[in-house]
C-alpha positions in Angstrom: 72.4 -20.5 82.3 72.8 -23.6 80.2 75.2 -23.4 77.4 73.7 -23.5 73.8 75.2 -25.7 71.2 76.4 -24.0 68.0 76.2 -27.2 66.0 73.5 -27.4 63.2 71.0 -30.3 63.4 71.9 -33.2 61.3 69.8 -35.7 59.6 69.2 -38.7 61.8 71.4 -41.6 61.3 69.4 -44.3 59.5 71.3 -46.9 61.4 70.2 -45.6 64.7 66.5 -45.3 63.7 63.9 -48.0 63.8 62.8 -49.3 60.5 59.3 -47.9 60.6 60.4 -44.4 61.5 62.9 -44.4 58.7 60.3 -45.5 56.2 58.0 -42.7 57.2 60.8 -40.2 56.8 61.5 -41.3 53.2 57.9 -41.3 52.2 57.3 -37.7 53.5 60.5 -36.5 51.7 59.5 -38.0 48.3 56.0 -36.4 48.6 57.3 -33.0 49.3 59.7 -33.2 46.4 57.0 -34.1 44.0 54.7 -31.3 45.2 57.4 -28.6 44.7 58.7 -29.8 41.3 57.5 -27.8 38.2 54.9 -29.6 36.1 55.2 -29.7 32.3 52.1 -28.0 30.6 49.5 -30.2 29.1 49.0 -30.3 25.3 45.8 -28.2 25.6 47.5 -25.7 27.8 50.3 -25.3 25.3 47.7 -24.9 22.5 45.8 -22.1 24.4 49.0 -20.3 25.2 50.1 -20.4 21.6 46.8 -19.1 20.4 46.7 -16.2 22.8 50.3 -15.3 21.8 49.3 -15.3 18.1 46.2 -13.1 18.8 48.4 -10.6 20.7 50.8 -10.4 17.8 48.0 -10.1 15.2 46.4 -7.2 17.2 49.7 -5.5 17.5 50.2 -5.7 13.7 46.7 -4.4 13.1 47.3 -1.4 15.3 50.5 -0.7 13.5 51.0 2.6 15.4 49.1 4.4 12.7 46.2 6.9 12.9 42.4 6.5 12.5 40.6 8.5 9.8 39.6 11.1 12.4 43.3 11.9 13.1 43.6 10.4 16.6 46.4 8.1 17.5 45.3 4.5 17.7 45.5 3.0 21.2 47.5 -0.1 21.7 45.6 -3.2 21.2 44.7 -4.8 24.5 45.9 -8.4 25.1 43.6 -11.1 24.0 41.6 -12.8 26.8 40.3 -16.3 26.8 36.6 -17.1 26.9 35.2 -18.1 30.2 33.4 -21.4 30.2 30.5 -19.8 32.1 30.6 -16.2 31.1 30.4 -16.8 27.3 32.5 -15.0 24.7 34.8 -12.4 26.2 34.8 -9.0 24.5 37.8 -8.5 22.3 37.7 -4.7 22.5 36.0 -2.9 25.3 36.0 0.4 23.5 34.4 -1.2 20.4 31.7 -2.7 22.6 30.9 0.6 24.1 30.7 2.5 20.9 28.8 -0.2 19.1 26.1 -0.7 21.7 23.7 1.7 20.0 24.2 0.0 16.6 23.5 -3.4 18.0 20.3 -2.0 19.6 19.1 -0.8 16.3 19.7 -4.2 14.7 17.9 -5.8 17.6 14.8 -3.7 16.8 15.1 -4.6 13.1 15.3 -8.3 14.1 12.1 -8.1 16.1 10.3 -6.4 13.3 11.5 -9.0 10.8 10.4 -11.8 13.1 7.0 -10.2 13.5 6.6 -9.8 9.7 7.5 -13.4 9.2 4.9 -14.4 11.7 2.2 -12.3 10.0 3.0 -13.8 6.6 2.8 -17.3 8.0 -0.6 -16.7 9.6 -2.2 -14.6 6.8 -0.1 -14.5 3.6 -2.8 -12.9 1.5 -3.4 -10.2 4.1 0.3 -9.5 4.3 0.6 -9.1 0.5 -2.1 -6.4 0.7 0.3 -4.2 2.5 2.6 -4.0 -0.6 2.6 -0.7 -2.4 -0.4 -0.2 -4.6 -0.2 -1.4 -8.1 2.1 -4.3 -7.5 0.7 -7.4 -9.1 -2.0 -5.4 -10.9 -2.2 -5.0 -14.6 -0.7 -1.6 -15.4 -1.9 -0.4 -12.0 -5.5 -1.1 -13.0 -6.5 -4.3 -11.2 -7.9 -3.5 -7.8 -8.1 -6.5 -5.5 -9.7 -5.7 -2.2 -7.8 -6.0 1.0 -8.3 -9.5 2.2 -7.8 -8.4 5.8 -10.8 -6.2 6.2 -12.5 -6.1 2.9 -12.8 -2.3 3.2 -9.2 -1.1 3.1 -8.6 2.6 3.3 -5.5 2.3 1.2 -6.4 2.9 -2.4 -4.5 1.5 -5.4 -2.2 3.7 -7.4 -3.9 6.4 -9.5 -5.1 5.2 -12.9 -3.2 7.0 -15.7 -4.0 4.7 -18.7 -6.5 2.1 -19.7 -5.9 -1.0 -17.5 -4.6 -4.2 -19.1 -7.2 -6.5 -17.4 -10.0 -6.8 -15.0 -9.4 -6.4 -11.2 -8.4 -9.5 -9.3 -11.0 -11.4 -7.5 -12.1 -9.8 -4.2 -12.2 -11.8 -1.0 -15.4 -13.5 -0.2 -17.9 -11.5 1.8 -21.5 -10.3 1.8 -22.1 -6.6 2.0 -23.7 -5.3 5.1 -24.8 -1.9 6.4 -21.5 -1.8 8.5 -19.4 -3.0 5.5 -21.3 -2.1 2.3 -18.3 -2.8 0.0 -17.3 -6.2 1.4 -16.5 -8.6 -1.3 -16.1 -5.9 -3.9 -12.9 -4.7 -5.7 -14.2 -1.2 -4.9 -13.4 -1.7 -1.3 -9.9 -0.4 -2.1 -11.0 2.4 -4.4 -11.0 6.1 -3.4 -14.1 7.8 -2.2 -15.9 10.8 -3.4 -14.5 13.9 -5.2 -11.0 13.3 -3.9 -10.8 10.2 -6.1 -11.1 12.4 -9.3 -7.6 13.8 -9.8 -6.5 16.5 -12.2 -3.5 15.7 -14.4 -0.8 18.3 -14.8 -0.7 20.4 -17.9 2.5 21.3 -19.6 2.9 23.7 -22.5 3.9 22.2 -25.8 5.1 24.1 -28.9 5.3 27.8 -29.1 3.9 29.9 -26.3 2.3 28.8 -23.1 -0.2 26.6 -24.9 -1.2 23.1 -25.9 -2.0 22.9 -29.7 -2.7 26.6 -29.6 -5.0 26.4 -26.5 -3.6 28.4 -23.5 -2.5 26.1 -20.7 -4.9 28.0 -18.4 -7.8 27.2 -20.6 -6.8 23.5 -20.7 -6.6 23.4 -16.9 -10.0 25.2 -16.7 -11.5 22.5 -19.0 -10.1 19.7 -16.8 -11.4 21.4 -13.7 -14.8 21.8 -15.3 -14.9 18.1 -16.3 -14.2 17.2 -12.6 -16.9 19.6 -11.3 -19.4 18.1 -13.8 -18.6 14.6 -12.7 -19.1 15.5 -9.1 -22.3 17.4 -9.7 -23.8 14.6 -11.9 -22.6 11.5 -10.1 -21.6 12.3 -6.5 -24.0 15.1 -5.4 -26.0 13.6 -2.5 -29.2 15.5 -3.4 -29.0 14.4 -7.1 -28.4 10.8 -6.1 -31.6 10.9 -4.1 -33.6 12.1 -7.1 -33.2 15.9 -7.0 -32.7 17.9 -10.2 -29.0 18.3 -11.1 -29.0 22.1 -11.0 -25.2 22.5 -10.5 -24.4 20.2 -13.4 -26.8 22.0 -15.7 -25.3 25.3 -14.7 -21.8 24.1 -15.8 -22.9 23.3 -19.4 -22.1 26.0 -21.9 -25.4 27.9 -22.6 -24.2 28.1 -26.3 -25.0 24.4 -26.5 -28.7 25.2 -26.8 -29.9 21.9 -28.3 -28.0 19.8 -25.8 -29.4 21.7 -22.9 -32.9 21.5 -24.2 -32.6 17.7 -24.6 -31.3 17.2 -21.2 -33.9 19.3 -19.5 -36.7 17.5 -21.4 -35.4 14.1 -20.2 -35.4 15.3 -16.6 -39.0 16.6 -16.9 -40.3 13.5 -18.7 -37.9 10.6 -19.1 -38.3 8.3 -22.0 -36.4 5.2 -23.2 -34.6 7.3 -25.8 -34.0 10.3 -23.5 -33.3 8.9 -20.1 -31.4 11.2 -17.7 -29.6 8.2 -16.1 -27.5 8.2 -19.3 -25.8 11.4 -17.8 -26.9 11.6 -14.2 -26.8 9.0 -11.4 -30.2 9.1 -9.6 -32.1 6.8 -7.4 -35.6 6.7 -6.0 -35.5 7.7 -2.3 -38.8 5.8 -1.7 -37.1 2.6 -2.7 -33.5 2.8 -1.5 -31.2 4.6 0.8 -27.5 5.3 -0.1 -24.9 3.7 2.2 -21.5 5.1 2.9 -19.5 7.2 0.4 -19.5 6.4 -3.4 -16.4 4.5 -4.5 -14.7 6.0 -7.6 -12.1 4.7 -10.0 -10.9 6.3 -13.3 -8.8 9.0 -15.0 -8.9 12.4 -16.6 -6.8 12.9 -19.7 -6.4 15.4 -22.6 -4.8 15.5 -26.0 -4.7 17.9 -29.0 -7.3 17.5 -31.7 -5.5 16.3 -34.7 -5.7 18.5 -37.7 -7.4 21.4 -35.8 -5.3 24.0 -34.3 -6.6 25.7 -31.2 -8.6 22.7 -29.8 -7.9 20.1 -27.1 -10.2 17.2 -26.2 -10.6 16.3 -22.5 -11.6 12.7 -21.8 -13.0 11.4 -18.6 -13.5 7.7 -17.9 -14.8 6.9 -14.4 -16.7 4.0 -12.7 -18.9 4.9 -9.7 -20.0 2.2 -7.2 -23.1 2.9 -5.1 -24.0 0.7 -2.1 -27.7 0.8 -1.3 -30.1 -0.8 1.1 -33.9 -0.9 1.1 -35.5 2.3 2.2 -37.1 2.1 5.7 -34.8 -0.7 6.9 -33.8 -4.2 6.0 -30.5 -6.0 6.3 -29.7 -6.7 2.6 -27.2 -4.4 0.9 -26.5 -4.4 -2.8 -24.5 -2.3 -5.2 -25.1 -0.6 -8.5 -22.1 0.2 -10.8 -22.2 3.0 -13.2 -19.4 3.7 -15.7 -19.3 6.9 -17.7 -17.0 8.3 -20.4 -17.2 11.9 -21.4 -15.5 14.0 -24.0 -15.3 17.7 -23.6 -14.0 20.5 -25.8 -11.3 23.0 -24.7 -10.9 25.7 -27.4 -8.8 28.8 -27.9 -11.2 31.7 -27.1 -9.3 33.8 -29.7 -10.3 31.4 -32.5 -13.6 29.9 -31.3 -16.7 31.1 -29.6 -16.9 29.7 -26.1 -18.3 30.7 -22.7 -15.6 31.1 -20.1 -16.0 28.8 -17.1 -18.4 26.4 -18.8 -18.0 22.9 -20.3 -18.9 21.8 -23.8 -20.0 18.2 -23.7 -19.2 16.4 -27.0 -19.9 12.7 -26.1 -21.5 11.0 -23.2 -21.5 7.1 -22.9 -22.7 5.1 -20.0 -23.1 1.5 -18.7 -25.2 0.7 -15.7 -25.0 -2.6 -13.9 -27.6 -3.9 -11.4 -30.6 -2.0 -12.7 -34.0 -3.6 -13.3 -33.7 -2.7 -17.0 -36.8 -0.6 -17.2 -35.3 2.1 -19.3 -37.0 5.4 -19.5 -38.1 6.0 -15.9 -35.3 8.4 -15.0 -33.8 6.6 -12.0 -31.6 3.6 -11.3 -33.5 0.8 -9.6 -31.1 -1.7 -8.0 -32.3 -5.3 -7.7 -32.1 -7.1 -4.4 -32.0 -10.9 -4.0 -35.4 -10.8 -2.3 -37.1 -9.3 -5.3 -35.3 -10.7 -8.3 -38.2 -12.9 -9.2 -40.1 -9.7 -10.2 -39.5 -7.6 -13.2 -37.6 -8.3 -16.4 -34.5 -10.5 -16.3 -31.4 -9.1 -17.8 -30.2 -10.8 -21.0 -27.0 -10.9 -22.9 -23.4 -11.8 -22.0 -22.6 -11.3 -18.3 -19.6 -9.1 -17.9 -17.5 -7.9 -15.0 -18.7 -4.3 -14.2 -15.4 -3.6 -12.5 -13.4 -4.4 -15.7 -12.1 -1.1 -17.1 -9.9 -2.6 -19.7 -12.6 -2.4 -22.4 -14.5 0.5 -23.8 -18.1 1.3 -22.8 -20.8 -0.5 -24.8 -23.4 2.0 -25.7 -26.0 -0.8 -26.3 -25.9 -1.4 -22.5 -26.9 2.1 -21.5 -29.4 1.8 -18.7 -29.0 -2.0 -18.4 -25.9 -4.2 -18.2 -25.7 -7.8 -17.2 -23.1 -8.1 -14.4 -21.1 -11.2 -13.5 -20.6 -9.7 -10.0 -21.7 -6.5 -8.2 
């Protein structure tokens, strides 16, 4: 067996090697040395390392080894992690991300809604403004601009509690049709029918459960009677189509003999001086048909009678808008506007003679717009564009029939010149 040498290999003797082999050996040695030597960090690497170290120290100080308000020990702050150049910002706290996921989801929904609202306003600013709560931009909650989106909005303005400060804002352009009889009218946003007549709350004042000596129950009964009379005389479908207002007559106190006699006489034989349209809204069913519900705007109020204990006056101020079309067909639709103010008496039955459950009418004032002005025939006769060449022409100052900021002009009972209908 050949004998192995125990001597370690030695580097080759440069003197015994050819020049080209020795040059190759030196080149390989230098390359290996450069590859294994530690490199000094670049300036950017040193900056990133310093920033991460500072973030770790800041999180450690923020944790502080204290407790959260719920009483649990705070967990140690995790080390800061750099942002990946493809993955985007790295989460700084995994626990916070998990617990805040629901909150961020809510804010995302809000963001979508806000973006949608901005888009709607950009496309239709006037329509978007119509979504604001009723009464904003209206004089004392009284101006009633129609909804520019549809022209027949189901959202009414705020209830009227006092006399408006001005006329309603201009309604969007539009011609009334059988499908949309209130298009182009401020009444498009008004309430409909009996529900639009609201009863105010009655609170006792002074001694006892009374208002100026009138029991609260009697004041409430007078207000309710006023509402029932308005419904029976201006909203009852049969009465509107020419029937006798039997329910309204039954509500009047039979002790008011003279008043009842006068009203009944006007219904039997209307005259210019005693026209039932001053109190009751009635149309000729042979001439027109009523479209949709009646639009209503107004208020009921009450106050003590000064200088007279045991009496309270109830006041009603309402405007009724009737959309009508020619009987038997026809595409044209027009509107007649009737405004009525009533004063009724509420008295203490212990001091004055009254009939329980009946109303005592003290004053009735009316204005009617879009009538042919033939007073004394007992019905309202709306004028259509197709027949305005016939009959008398209204004279006088044209006024806005929707303007409730002024009182009723008695001179215009039965015929008012309207600037718009």
